[in-house]
Biotite code that builds the C-alpha atoms (Angstrom):
import biotite.structure as struc

atoms = struc.array([
    struc.Atom([0.000, 0.000, 0.000], chain_id="A", res_id=1, res_name="UNK", atom_name="CA", element="C"),
    struc.Atom([2.762, 2.456, 0.935], chain_id="A", res_id=2, res_name="UNK", atom_name="CA", element="C"),
    struc.Atom([5.797, 1.151, -0.930], chain_id="A", res_id=3, res_name="UNK", atom_name="CA", element="C"),
    struc.Atom([8.138, 4.009, -0.143], chain_id="A", res_id=4, res_name="UNK", atom_name="CA", element="C"),
    struc.Atom([9.341, 4.516, 3.398], chain_id="A", res_id=5, res_name="UNK", atom_name="CA", element="C"),
    struc.Atom([11.233, 7.722, 3.924], chain_id="A", res_id=6, res_name="UNK", atom_name="CA", element="C"),
    struc.Atom([13.069, 8.486, 7.096], chain_id="A", res_id=7, res_name="UNK", atom_name="CA", element="C"),
    struc.Atom([13.185, 12.214, 7.581], chain_id="A", res_id=8, res_name="UNK", atom_name="CA", element="C"),
    struc.Atom([15.161, 13.893, 10.273], chain_id="A", res_id=9, res_name="UNK", atom_name="CA", element="C"),
    struc.Atom([14.004, 17.395, 11.008], chain_id="A", res_id=10, res_name="UNK", atom_name="CA", element="C"),
    struc.Atom([16.933, 19.278, 12.439], chain_id="A", res_id=11, res_name="UNK", atom_name="CA", element="C"),
    struc.Atom([16.040, 21.741, 15.137], chain_id="A", res_id=12, res_name="UNK", atom_name="CA", element="C"),
    struc.Atom([18.623, 24.357, 15.896], chain_id="A", res_id=13, res_name="UNK", atom_name="CA", element="C"),
    struc.Atom([19.065, 27.027, 18.483], chain_id="A", res_id=14, res_name="UNK", atom_name="CA", element="C"),
    struc.Atom([17.566, 27.628, 21.865], chain_id="A", res_id=15, res_name="UNK", atom_name="CA", element="C"),
    struc.Atom([14.706, 25.847, 23.590], chain_id="A", res_id=16, res_name="UNK", atom_name="CA", element="C"),
    struc.Atom([12.370, 28.605, 22.403], chain_id="A", res_id=17, res_name="UNK", atom_name="CA", element="C"),
    struc.Atom([13.099, 27.711, 18.779], chain_id="A", res_id=18, res_name="UNK", atom_name="CA", element="C"),
    struc.Atom([12.558, 24.010, 19.419], chain_id="A", res_id=19, res_name="UNK", atom_name="CA", element="C"),
    struc.Atom([9.220, 24.874, 20.987], chain_id="A", res_id=20, res_name="UNK", atom_name="CA", element="C"),
    struc.Atom([7.640, 26.191, 17.817], chain_id="A", res_id=21, res_name="UNK", atom_name="CA", element="C"),
    struc.Atom([9.540, 24.071, 15.324], chain_id="A", res_id=22, res_name="UNK", atom_name="CA", element="C"),
    struc.Atom([8.627, 20.850, 17.081], chain_id="A", res_id=23, res_name="UNK", atom_name="CA", element="C"),
    struc.Atom([4.992, 21.897, 17.009], chain_id="A", res_id=24, res_name="UNK", atom_name="CA", element="C"),
    struc.Atom([5.219, 22.179, 13.266], chain_id="A", res_id=25, res_name="UNK", atom_name="CA", element="C"),
    struc.Atom([5.772, 18.454, 13.042], chain_id="A", res_id=26, res_name="UNK", atom_name="CA", element="C"),
    struc.Atom([2.991, 17.765, 15.524], chain_id="A", res_id=27, res_name="UNK", atom_name="CA", element="C"),
    struc.Atom([0.644, 19.834, 13.352], chain_id="A", res_id=28, res_name="UNK", atom_name="CA", element="C"),
    struc.Atom([1.733, 18.026, 10.198], chain_id="A", res_id=29, res_name="UNK", atom_name="CA", element="C"),
    struc.Atom([1.005, 14.627, 11.651], chain_id="A", res_id=30, res_name="UNK", atom_name="CA", element="C"),
    struc.Atom([-1.924, 15.434, 13.889], chain_id="A", res_id=31, res_name="UNK", atom_name="CA", element="C"),
    struc.Atom([-3.434, 18.720, 12.632], chain_id="A", res_id=32, res_name="UNK", atom_name="CA", element="C"),
    struc.Atom([-3.582, 20.779, 15.798], chain_id="A", res_id=33, res_name="UNK", atom_name="CA", element="C"),
    struc.Atom([-1.463, 23.518, 17.298], chain_id="A", res_id=34, res_name="UNK", atom_name="CA", element="C"),
    struc.Atom([-0.011, 23.157, 20.775], chain_id="A", res_id=35, res_name="UNK", atom_name="CA", element="C"),
    struc.Atom([0.895, 26.355, 22.592], chain_id="A", res_id=36, res_name="UNK", atom_name="CA", element="C"),
    struc.Atom([2.587, 24.749, 25.611], chain_id="A", res_id=37, res_name="UNK", atom_name="CA", element="C"),
    struc.Atom([5.180, 22.230, 24.543], chain_id="A", res_id=38, res_name="UNK", atom_name="CA", element="C"),
    struc.Atom([8.128, 20.832, 26.449], chain_id="A", res_id=39, res_name="UNK", atom_name="CA", element="C"),
    struc.Atom([10.897, 19.907, 23.997], chain_id="A", res_id=40, res_name="UNK", atom_name="CA", element="C"),
    struc.Atom([12.482, 16.518, 24.523], chain_id="A", res_id=41, res_name="UNK", atom_name="CA", element="C"),
    struc.Atom([15.511, 14.739, 23.152], chain_id="A", res_id=42, res_name="UNK", atom_name="CA", element="C"),
    struc.Atom([13.440, 13.405, 20.265], chain_id="A", res_id=43, res_name="UNK", atom_name="CA", element="C"),
    struc.Atom([9.905, 12.793, 19.078], chain_id="A", res_id=44, res_name="UNK", atom_name="CA", element="C"),
    struc.Atom([8.873, 10.659, 16.164], chain_id="A", res_id=45, res_name="UNK", atom_name="CA", element="C"),
    struc.Atom([5.790, 10.672, 13.993], chain_id="A", res_id=46, res_name="UNK", atom_name="CA", element="C"),
    struc.Atom([4.558, 8.652, 11.049], chain_id="A", res_id=47, res_name="UNK", atom_name="CA", element="C"),
    struc.Atom([2.616, 10.245, 8.227], chain_id="A", res_id=48, res_name="UNK", atom_name="CA", element="C"),
    struc.Atom([1.074, 8.409, 5.296], chain_id="A", res_id=49, res_name="UNK", atom_name="CA", element="C"),
    struc.Atom([0.361, 10.556, 2.283], chain_id="A", res_id=50, res_name="UNK", atom_name="CA", element="C"),
    struc.Atom([0.183, 10.672, -1.486], chain_id="A", res_id=51, res_name="UNK", atom_name="CA", element="C"),
    struc.Atom([2.593, 13.088, -3.134], chain_id="A", res_id=52, res_name="UNK", atom_name="CA", element="C"),
    struc.Atom([2.480, 13.539, -6.916], chain_id="A", res_id=53, res_name="UNK", atom_name="CA", element="C"),
    struc.Atom([0.205, 10.487, -7.238], chain_id="A", res_id=54, res_name="UNK", atom_name="CA", element="C"),
    struc.Atom([2.708, 8.255, -5.423], chain_id="A", res_id=55, res_name="UNK", atom_name="CA", element="C"),
    struc.Atom([2.104, 6.856, -1.955], chain_id="A", res_id=56, res_name="UNK", atom_name="CA", element="C"),
    struc.Atom([4.687, 7.393, 0.758], chain_id="A", res_id=57, res_name="UNK", atom_name="CA", element="C"),
    struc.Atom([4.990, 6.720, 4.459], chain_id="A", res_id=58, res_name="UNK", atom_name="CA", element="C"),
    struc.Atom([7.131, 9.276, 6.203], chain_id="A", res_id=59, res_name="UNK", atom_name="CA", element="C"),
    struc.Atom([8.901, 8.488, 9.447], chain_id="A", res_id=60, res_name="UNK", atom_name="CA", element="C"),
    struc.Atom([9.629, 11.895, 10.902], chain_id="A", res_id=61, res_name="UNK", atom_name="CA", element="C"),
    struc.Atom([12.188, 12.245, 13.654], chain_id="A", res_id=62, res_name="UNK", atom_name="CA", element="C"),
    struc.Atom([12.229, 15.582, 15.424], chain_id="A", res_id=63, res_name="UNK", atom_name="CA", element="C"),
    struc.Atom([15.573, 15.976, 17.161], chain_id="A", res_id=64, res_name="UNK", atom_name="CA", element="C"),
    struc.Atom([16.392, 18.407, 19.915], chain_id="A", res_id=65, res_name="UNK", atom_name="CA", element="C"),
    struc.Atom([18.675, 21.213, 18.849], chain_id="A", res_id=66, res_name="UNK", atom_name="CA", element="C"),
    struc.Atom([20.074, 22.028, 22.258], chain_id="A", res_id=67, res_name="UNK", atom_name="CA", element="C"),
    struc.Atom([23.803, 21.578, 22.604], chain_id="A", res_id=68, res_name="UNK", atom_name="CA", element="C"),
    struc.Atom([23.434, 19.161, 25.525], chain_id="A", res_id=69, res_name="UNK", atom_name="CA", element="C"),
    struc.Atom([21.958, 16.604, 23.087], chain_id="A", res_id=70, res_name="UNK", atom_name="CA", element="C"),
    struc.Atom([24.735, 17.092, 20.519], chain_id="A", res_id=71, res_name="UNK", atom_name="CA", element="C"),
    struc.Atom([26.232, 13.636, 21.083], chain_id="A", res_id=72, res_name="UNK", atom_name="CA", element="C"),
    struc.Atom([23.121, 12.041, 19.572], chain_id="A", res_id=73, res_name="UNK", atom_name="CA", element="C"),
    struc.Atom([23.011, 14.356, 16.561], chain_id="A", res_id=74, res_name="UNK", atom_name="CA", element="C"),
    struc.Atom([25.317, 12.380, 14.273], chain_id="A", res_id=75, res_name="UNK", atom_name="CA", element="C"),
    struc.Atom([23.423, 9.161, 14.948], chain_id="A", res_id=76, res_name="UNK", atom_name="CA", element="C"),
    struc.Atom([20.243, 10.839, 13.683], chain_id="A", res_id=77, res_name="UNK", atom_name="CA", element="C"),
    struc.Atom([22.091, 12.232, 10.688], chain_id="A", res_id=78, res_name="UNK", atom_name="CA", element="C"),
    struc.Atom([23.284, 8.772, 9.641], chain_id="A", res_id=79, res_name="UNK", atom_name="CA", element="C"),
    struc.Atom([19.750, 7.373, 9.430], chain_id="A", res_id=80, res_name="UNK", atom_name="CA", element="C"),
    struc.Atom([17.979, 10.279, 7.732], chain_id="A", res_id=81, res_name="UNK", atom_name="CA", element="C"),
    struc.Atom([17.118, 10.254, 4.038], chain_id="A", res_id=82, res_name="UNK", atom_name="CA", element="C"),
    struc.Atom([16.288, 13.948, 4.041], chain_id="A", res_id=83, res_name="UNK", atom_name="CA", element="C"),
    struc.Atom([16.561, 16.939, 6.326], chain_id="A", res_id=84, res_name="UNK", atom_name="CA", element="C"),
    struc.Atom([14.564, 20.074, 7.048], chain_id="A", res_id=85, res_name="UNK", atom_name="CA", element="C"),
    struc.Atom([17.074, 22.685, 8.207], chain_id="A", res_id=86, res_name="UNK", atom_name="CA", element="C"),
    struc.Atom([14.819, 24.871, 10.325], chain_id="A", res_id=87, res_name="UNK", atom_name="CA", element="C"),
    struc.Atom([15.591, 28.254, 11.847], chain_id="A", res_id=88, res_name="UNK", atom_name="CA", element="C"),
    struc.Atom([13.376, 30.939, 13.323], chain_id="A", res_id=89, res_name="UNK", atom_name="CA", element="C"),
    struc.Atom([13.065, 34.167, 11.338], chain_id="A", res_id=90, res_name="UNK", atom_name="CA", element="C"),
    struc.Atom([12.768, 35.861, 14.747], chain_id="A", res_id=91, res_name="UNK", atom_name="CA", element="C"),
    struc.Atom([16.168, 34.595, 15.966], chain_id="A", res_id=92, res_name="UNK", atom_name="CA", element="C"),
    struc.Atom([19.318, 35.481, 14.040], chain_id="A", res_id=93, res_name="UNK", atom_name="CA", element="C"),
    struc.Atom([21.385, 33.048, 16.139], chain_id="A", res_id=94, res_name="UNK", atom_name="CA", element="C"),
    struc.Atom([19.382, 30.041, 14.916], chain_id="A", res_id=95, res_name="UNK", atom_name="CA", element="C"),
    struc.Atom([19.876, 31.271, 11.325], chain_id="A", res_id=96, res_name="UNK", atom_name="CA", element="C"),
    struc.Atom([23.628, 31.642, 11.778], chain_id="A", res_id=97, res_name="UNK", atom_name="CA", element="C"),
    struc.Atom([23.985, 28.030, 12.996], chain_id="A", res_id=98, res_name="UNK", atom_name="CA", element="C"),
    struc.Atom([22.407, 26.493, 9.886], chain_id="A", res_id=99, res_name="UNK", atom_name="CA", element="C"),
    struc.Atom([25.598, 26.451, 7.798], chain_id="A", res_id=100, res_name="UNK", atom_name="CA", element="C"),
    struc.Atom([27.498, 24.573, 10.523], chain_id="A", res_id=101, res_name="UNK", atom_name="CA", element="C"),
    struc.Atom([24.823, 21.883, 10.771], chain_id="A", res_id=102, res_name="UNK", atom_name="CA", element="C"),
    struc.Atom([24.487, 21.519, 7.011], chain_id="A", res_id=103, res_name="UNK", atom_name="CA", element="C"),
    struc.Atom([28.246, 20.922, 6.795], chain_id="A", res_id=104, res_name="UNK", atom_name="CA", element="C"),
    struc.Atom([28.003, 18.386, 9.625], chain_id="A", res_id=105, res_name="UNK", atom_name="CA", element="C"),
    struc.Atom([25.282, 16.447, 7.780], chain_id="A", res_id=106, res_name="UNK", atom_name="CA", element="C"),
    struc.Atom([27.394, 16.333, 4.614], chain_id="A", res_id=107, res_name="UNK", atom_name="CA", element="C"),
    struc.Atom([30.427, 15.186, 6.603], chain_id="A", res_id=108, res_name="UNK", atom_name="CA", element="C"),
    struc.Atom([28.467, 12.412, 8.364], chain_id="A", res_id=109, res_name="UNK", atom_name="CA", element="C"),
    struc.Atom([26.927, 11.297, 5.059], chain_id="A", res_id=110, res_name="UNK", atom_name="CA", element="C"),
    struc.Atom([30.332, 11.610, 3.323], chain_id="A", res_id=111, res_name="UNK", atom_name="CA", element="C"),
    struc.Atom([28.649, 13.473, 0.464], chain_id="A", res_id=112, res_name="UNK", atom_name="CA", element="C"),
    struc.Atom([28.969, 16.781, -1.348], chain_id="A", res_id=113, res_name="UNK", atom_name="CA", element="C"),
    struc.Atom([25.193, 17.150, -1.406], chain_id="A", res_id=114, res_name="UNK", atom_name="CA", element="C"),
    struc.Atom([22.205, 15.450, 0.172], chain_id="A", res_id=115, res_name="UNK", atom_name="CA", element="C"),
    struc.Atom([18.404, 16.052, 0.228], chain_id="A", res_id=116, res_name="UNK", atom_name="CA", element="C"),
    struc.Atom([17.742, 19.110, 2.408], chain_id="A", res_id=117, res_name="UNK", atom_name="CA", element="C"),
    struc.Atom([15.405, 22.073, 2.493], chain_id="A", res_id=118, res_name="UNK", atom_name="CA", element="C"),
    struc.Atom([15.985, 25.306, 4.376], chain_id="A", res_id=119, res_name="UNK", atom_name="CA", element="C"),
    struc.Atom([12.922, 26.460, 6.345], chain_id="A", res_id=120, res_name="UNK", atom_name="CA", element="C"),
    struc.Atom([12.461, 29.898, 7.882], chain_id="A", res_id=121, res_name="UNK", atom_name="CA", element="C"),
    struc.Atom([9.883, 29.215, 10.609], chain_id="A", res_id=122, res_name="UNK", atom_name="CA", element="C"),
    struc.Atom([7.601, 31.680, 12.454], chain_id="A", res_id=123, res_name="UNK", atom_name="CA", element="C"),
    struc.Atom([6.907, 33.599, 9.245], chain_id="A", res_id=124, res_name="UNK", atom_name="CA", element="C"),
    struc.Atom([3.663, 34.843, 10.806], chain_id="A", res_id=125, res_name="UNK", atom_name="CA", element="C"),
    struc.Atom([5.700, 36.980, 13.244], chain_id="A", res_id=126, res_name="UNK", atom_name="CA", element="C"),
    struc.Atom([6.822, 39.515, 10.652], chain_id="A", res_id=127, res_name="UNK", atom_name="CA", element="C"),
    struc.Atom([6.950, 42.335, 13.212], chain_id="A", res_id=128, res_name="UNK", atom_name="CA", element="C"),
    struc.Atom([9.592, 40.354, 15.187], chain_id="A", res_id=129, res_name="UNK", atom_name="CA", element="C"),
    struc.Atom([11.609, 39.321, 12.139], chain_id="A", res_id=130, res_name="UNK", atom_name="CA", element="C"),
    struc.Atom([15.415, 39.366, 12.471], chain_id="A", res_id=131, res_name="UNK", atom_name="CA", element="C"),
    struc.Atom([16.162, 37.449, 9.255], chain_id="A", res_id=132, res_name="UNK", atom_name="CA", element="C"),
    struc.Atom([14.844, 38.762, 5.932], chain_id="A", res_id=133, res_name="UNK", atom_name="CA", element="C"),
    struc.Atom([13.458, 36.576, 3.169], chain_id="A", res_id=134, res_name="UNK", atom_name="CA", element="C"),
    struc.Atom([16.335, 37.713, 0.977], chain_id="A", res_id=135, res_name="UNK", atom_name="CA", element="C"),
    struc.Atom([18.869, 36.487, 3.554], chain_id="A", res_id=136, res_name="UNK", atom_name="CA", element="C"),
    struc.Atom([17.128, 33.103, 3.686], chain_id="A", res_id=137, res_name="UNK", atom_name="CA", element="C"),
    struc.Atom([17.151, 32.844, -0.102], chain_id="A", res_id=138, res_name="UNK", atom_name="CA", element="C"),
    struc.Atom([20.805, 33.860, -0.250], chain_id="A", res_id=139, res_name="UNK", atom_name="CA", element="C"),
    struc.Atom([21.790, 31.168, 2.277], chain_id="A", res_id=140, res_name="UNK", atom_name="CA", element="C"),
    struc.Atom([19.733, 28.589, 0.359], chain_id="A", res_id=141, res_name="UNK", atom_name="CA", element="C"),
    struc.Atom([21.608, 29.448, -2.849], chain_id="A", res_id=142, res_name="UNK", atom_name="CA", element="C"),
    struc.Atom([24.909, 29.112, -0.989], chain_id="A", res_id=143, res_name="UNK", atom_name="CA", element="C"),
    struc.Atom([23.853, 25.695, 0.390], chain_id="A", res_id=144, res_name="UNK", atom_name="CA", element="C"),
    struc.Atom([22.297, 24.680, -2.973], chain_id="A", res_id=145, res_name="UNK", atom_name="CA", element="C"),
    struc.Atom([18.920, 23.885, -1.400], chain_id="A", res_id=146, res_name="UNK", atom_name="CA", element="C"),
    struc.Atom([15.330, 25.098, -1.692], chain_id="A", res_id=147, res_name="UNK", atom_name="CA", element="C"),
    struc.Atom([14.169, 27.827, 0.698], chain_id="A", res_id=148, res_name="UNK", atom_name="CA", element="C"),
    struc.Atom([10.663, 28.115, 2.118], chain_id="A", res_id=149, res_name="UNK", atom_name="CA", element="C"),
    struc.Atom([9.131, 30.154, 4.897], chain_id="A", res_id=150, res_name="UNK", atom_name="CA", element="C"),
    struc.Atom([6.581, 28.485, 7.141], chain_id="A", res_id=151, res_name="UNK", atom_name="CA", element="C"),
    struc.Atom([4.389, 29.010, 10.164], chain_id="A", res_id=152, res_name="UNK", atom_name="CA", element="C"),
    struc.Atom([3.026, 26.187, 12.270], chain_id="A", res_id=153, res_name="UNK", atom_name="CA", element="C"),
    struc.Atom([0.621, 28.565, 13.974], chain_id="A", res_id=154, res_name="UNK", atom_name="CA", element="C"),
    struc.Atom([-1.212, 29.644, 10.814], chain_id="A", res_id=155, res_name="UNK", atom_name="CA", element="C"),
    struc.Atom([-0.406, 26.400, 8.973], chain_id="A", res_id=156, res_name="UNK", atom_name="CA", element="C"),
    struc.Atom([1.541, 28.128, 6.217], chain_id="A", res_id=157, res_name="UNK", atom_name="CA", element="C"),
    struc.Atom([3.723, 25.815, 4.092], chain_id="A", res_id=158, res_name="UNK", atom_name="CA", element="C"),
    struc.Atom([3.783, 23.066, 6.733], chain_id="A", res_id=159, res_name="UNK", atom_name="CA", element="C"),
    struc.Atom([2.581, 20.243, 4.479], chain_id="A", res_id=160, res_name="UNK", atom_name="CA", element="C"),
    struc.Atom([4.293, 21.819, 1.473], chain_id="A", res_id=161, res_name="UNK", atom_name="CA", element="C"),
    struc.Atom([7.690, 21.661, 3.207], chain_id="A", res_id=162, res_name="UNK", atom_name="CA", element="C"),
    struc.Atom([7.378, 17.914, 3.761], chain_id="A", res_id=163, res_name="UNK", atom_name="CA", element="C"),
    struc.Atom([6.025, 17.325, 0.256], chain_id="A", res_id=164, res_name="UNK", atom_name="CA", element="C"),
    struc.Atom([8.872, 19.291, -1.302], chain_id="A", res_id=165, res_name="UNK", atom_name="CA", element="C"),
    struc.Atom([11.419, 17.360, 0.752], chain_id="A", res_id=166, res_name="UNK", atom_name="CA", element="C"),
    struc.Atom([9.904, 14.063, -0.463], chain_id="A", res_id=167, res_name="UNK", atom_name="CA", element="C"),
    struc.Atom([10.277, 15.301, -4.055], chain_id="A", res_id=168, res_name="UNK", atom_name="CA", element="C"),
    struc.Atom([13.925, 16.198, -3.418], chain_id="A", res_id=169, res_name="UNK", atom_name="CA", element="C"),
    struc.Atom([14.558, 12.772, -1.831], chain_id="A", res_id=170, res_name="UNK", atom_name="CA", element="C"),
    struc.Atom([12.912, 10.940, -4.736], chain_id="A", res_id=171, res_name="UNK", atom_name="CA", element="C"),
    struc.Atom([14.927, 12.883, -7.293], chain_id="A", res_id=172, res_name="UNK", atom_name="CA", element="C"),
    struc.Atom([18.140, 12.204, -5.371], chain_id="A", res_id=173, res_name="UNK", atom_name="CA", element="C"),
    struc.Atom([17.364, 8.473, -5.087], chain_id="A", res_id=174, res_name="UNK", atom_name="CA", element="C"),
    struc.Atom([16.532, 8.215, -8.790], chain_id="A", res_id=175, res_name="UNK", atom_name="CA", element="C"),
    struc.Atom([19.851, 9.845, -9.680], chain_id="A", res_id=176, res_name="UNK", atom_name="CA", element="C"),
    struc.Atom([21.751, 7.578, -7.279], chain_id="A", res_id=177, res_name="UNK", atom_name="CA", element="C"),
    struc.Atom([20.032, 4.337, -8.309], chain_id="A", res_id=178, res_name="UNK", atom_name="CA", element="C"),
    struc.Atom([18.160, 4.701, -11.584], chain_id="A", res_id=179, res_name="UNK", atom_name="CA", element="C"),
    struc.Atom([15.497, 2.007, -12.000], chain_id="A", res_id=180, res_name="UNK", atom_name="CA", element="C"),
    struc.Atom([16.724, -0.898, -14.096], chain_id="A", res_id=181, res_name="UNK", atom_name="CA", element="C"),
    struc.Atom([14.709, -1.646, -17.218], chain_id="A", res_id=182, res_name="UNK", atom_name="CA", element="C"),
    struc.Atom([12.243, -4.512, -17.042], chain_id="A", res_id=183, res_name="UNK", atom_name="CA", element="C"),
    struc.Atom([13.748, -7.678, -18.567], chain_id="A", res_id=184, res_name="UNK", atom_name="CA", element="C"),
    struc.Atom([12.169, -8.864, -21.795], chain_id="A", res_id=185, res_name="UNK", atom_name="CA", element="C"),
    struc.Atom([10.418, -12.234, -21.980], chain_id="A", res_id=186, res_name="UNK", atom_name="CA", element="C"),
    struc.Atom([13.485, -13.761, -23.651], chain_id="A", res_id=187, res_name="UNK", atom_name="CA", element="C"),
    struc.Atom([15.814, -12.456, -20.896], chain_id="A", res_id=188, res_name="UNK", atom_name="CA", element="C"),
    struc.Atom([13.455, -13.805, -18.212], chain_id="A", res_id=189, res_name="UNK", atom_name="CA", element="C"),
    struc.Atom([13.533, -17.248, -19.821], chain_id="A", res_id=190, res_name="UNK", atom_name="CA", element="C"),
    struc.Atom([17.350, -17.199, -19.943], chain_id="A", res_id=191, res_name="UNK", atom_name="CA", element="C"),
    struc.Atom([17.536, -16.402, -16.232], chain_id="A", res_id=192, res_name="UNK", atom_name="CA", element="C"),
    struc.Atom([15.196, -19.213, -15.262], chain_id="A", res_id=193, res_name="UNK", atom_name="CA", element="C"),
    struc.Atom([17.507, -21.815, -13.721], chain_id="A", res_id=194, res_name="UNK", atom_name="CA", element="C"),
    struc.Atom([21.225, -21.821, -13.064], chain_id="A", res_id=195, res_name="UNK", atom_name="CA", element="C"),
    struc.Atom([22.954, -25.209, -13.073], chain_id="A", res_id=196, res_name="UNK", atom_name="CA", element="C"),
    struc.Atom([26.567, -25.941, -12.386], chain_id="A", res_id=197, res_name="UNK", atom_name="CA", element="C"),
    struc.Atom([27.979, -29.292, -13.540], chain_id="A", res_id=198, res_name="UNK", atom_name="CA", element="C"),
    struc.Atom([31.295, -30.553, -12.194], chain_id="A", res_id=199, res_name="UNK", atom_name="CA", element="C"),
])
């Protein structure tokens, strides 16, 4: 029914305050409600079944704590993820400035020059408290060679779209890494039927 299982690790960066809202974004995506009082933990996981571009997918979403005291677990999460949402708060310049460091860490752990990631500027509904402009987010995304989106869990702006876009990026990456092999013809199937070794 859901042939594709994607393990997504949503990276949360910055202070507890940032984890508070960003973690809620995942809760809203999976469960469709907004929680105002949330106590961030080391990790939370959610499963979401959905159809994206007429293809079924089951997403395993791991929301990791961004606080430095949980840093020892970070690389373990990075190893298992097939895609990453690099999330910062547009109301906190410090969370924005840490993104580059974490993106480099993911690439180092994966031993890759690029990997499926999307940069998300969260709390876009709080424009009056904004410390990071849209242009700065777009500029960083170009530097990291990733897509940039702004989102708000509170008003449900681009929450589902962020996950859907990440799935598209993962699929494209996987197709480039392991292109599907062509279906064998009837003649080739017959040739492969039985292998015998005679001594």
